[in-house]
LOTOR-99605 format. One record per residue (C-alpha): residue number from 1; residue in one letter; chain; z, x, y. Coordinates in steps of 0.02 Angstrom, whole numbers. Layout:
- i/aa/ch/Z/X/Y
- NUM/a/A/Z/X/Y
...
This chain:
- i/aa/ch/Z/X/Y
- 1/m/A/9114/-1881/6384
- 2/a/A/9107/-1944/6566
- 3/l/A/9075/-1802/6680
- 4/p/A/9194/-1786/6844
- 5/d/A/9141/-1873/6996
- 6/f/A/9117/-1708/7088
- 7/i/A/8989/-1655/6961
- 8/n/A/8899/-1825/6968
- 9/a/A/8897/-1802/7160
- 10/l/A/8791/-1643/7134
- 11/p/A/8611/-1656/7185
- 12/g/A/8493/-1737/7040
- 13/v/A/8355/-1650/6962
- 14/a/A/8175/-1723/6970
- 15/l/A/8121/-1718/6786
- 16/p/A/7970/-1779/6701
- 17/i/A/8076/-1894/6595
- 18/s/A/8152/-2058/6668
- 19/e/A/8335/-2056/6725
- 20/d/A/8364/-2205/6612
- 21/k/A/8340/-2078/6468
- 22/v/A/8426/-1927/6535
- 23/s/A/8517/-1896/6691
- 24/a/A/8541/-1715/6768
- 25/r/A/8641/-1638/6908
- 26/a/A/8625/-1464/6960
- 27/i/A/8696/-1315/7050
- 28/r/A/8569/-1194/7117
- 29/s/A/8584/-1013/7191
- 30/d/A/8447/-897/7225
- 31/r/A/8479/-814/7067
- 32/g/A/8475/-968/6945
- 33/l/A/8492/-1151/6917
- 34/a/A/8635/-1240/6810
- 35/v/A/8598/-1408/6757
- 36/f/A/8721/-1526/6677
- 37/f/A/8615/-1652/6569
- 38/t/A/8682/-1823/6500
- 39/i/A/8580/-1893/6361
- 40/h/A/8562/-2096/6373
- 41/e/A/8421/-2116/6249
- 42/d/A/8382/-2026/6083
- 43/l/A/8258/-1891/6147
- 44/e/A/8136/-1773/6082
- 45/l/A/8071/-1619/6185
- 46/p/A/7917/-1542/6125
- 47/l/A/7875/-1348/6108
- 48/h/A/7883/-1259/6273
- 49/s/A/7931/-1096/6352
- 50/h/A/7988/-1028/6516
- 51/g/A/8103/-907/6586
- 52/d/A/8268/-853/6516
- 53/q/A/8389/-1005/6478
- 54/w/A/8576/-998/6414
- 55/g/A/8669/-1167/6371
- 56/t/A/8810/-1244/6287
- 57/v/A/8852/-1412/6210
- 58/l/A/8980/-1511/6298
- 59/e/A/8972/-1668/6196
- 60/g/A/8887/-1744/6049
- 61/e/A/8752/-1625/5967
- 62/m/A/8572/-1564/5963
- 63/t/A/8438/-1497/5863
- 64/l/A/8362/-1344/5939
- 65/t/A/8224/-1247/5880
- 66/i/A/8202/-1076/5951
- 67/g/A/8047/-964/5901
- 68/g/A/8033/-1062/5748
- 69/e/A/8218/-1056/5689
- 70/t/A/8302/-1234/5686
- 71/k/A/8492/-1263/5701
- 72/v/A/8611/-1392/5743
- 73/y/A/8724/-1352/5896
- 74/r/A/8894/-1453/5914
- 75/p/A/9016/-1437/6056
- 76/g/A/9071/-1272/6111
- 77/d/A/8914/-1193/6024
- 78/s/A/8797/-1090/6149
- 79/y/A/8630/-1034/6126
- 80/f/A/8511/-911/6220
- 81/i/A/8319/-931/6245
- 82/p/A/8234/-768/6303
- 83/a/A/8092/-789/6412
- 84/g/A/7935/-843/6354
- 85/v/A/7997/-894/6176
- 86/e/A/7935/-1078/6112
- 87/h/A/8083/-1188/6093
- 88/g/A/8097/-1382/6077
- 89/a/A/8250/-1495/6050
- 90/k/A/8306/-1670/5973
- 91/l/A/8443/-1741/6078
- 92/p/A/8542/-1901/6024
- 93/a/A/8611/-2028/6143
- 94/g/A/8771/-1977/6209
- 95/a/A/8747/-1787/6211
- 96/v/A/8798/-1695/6360
- 97/i/A/8724/-1514/6384
- 98/l/A/8747/-1377/6510
- 99/d/A/8583/-1272/6536
- 100/v/A/8582/-1112/6641
- 101/f/A/8398/-1059/6696
- 102/a/A/8366/-891/6755
- 103/e/A/8223/-979/6874
- 104/a/A/8316/-1041/7010
- 105/d/A/8158/-1165/7036
- 106/r/A/8141/-1222/6857
- 107/y/A/8163/-1408/6914
- 108/p/A/8156/-1467/7091
- 109/l/A/8311/-1549/7161
- 110/r/A/8321/-1719/7232
- 111/d/A/8451/-1801/7346
């Protein structure tokens, strides 16, 4: 799924991962950060934790482990990760994910 031009025109996100592997566009408010992630190469995110996170799969699938429980999420599936709970993911190329973070400064914006 190609995201619409107006989403691709949103500010980019400075990730610790090359934009060749994943691109990200964001909307930030003082209360949170919404990020559209497009996965270009298979990617595995190690276990980590931070503030509350809610997300949904828009295209493709992902395998997400939350607090030791692993599940495959497909388009239309959503998930909630409470603050401080360890989680990690396997994201195949072609996946498109929308994540909303309670921390407005979870990632710095660029552009």
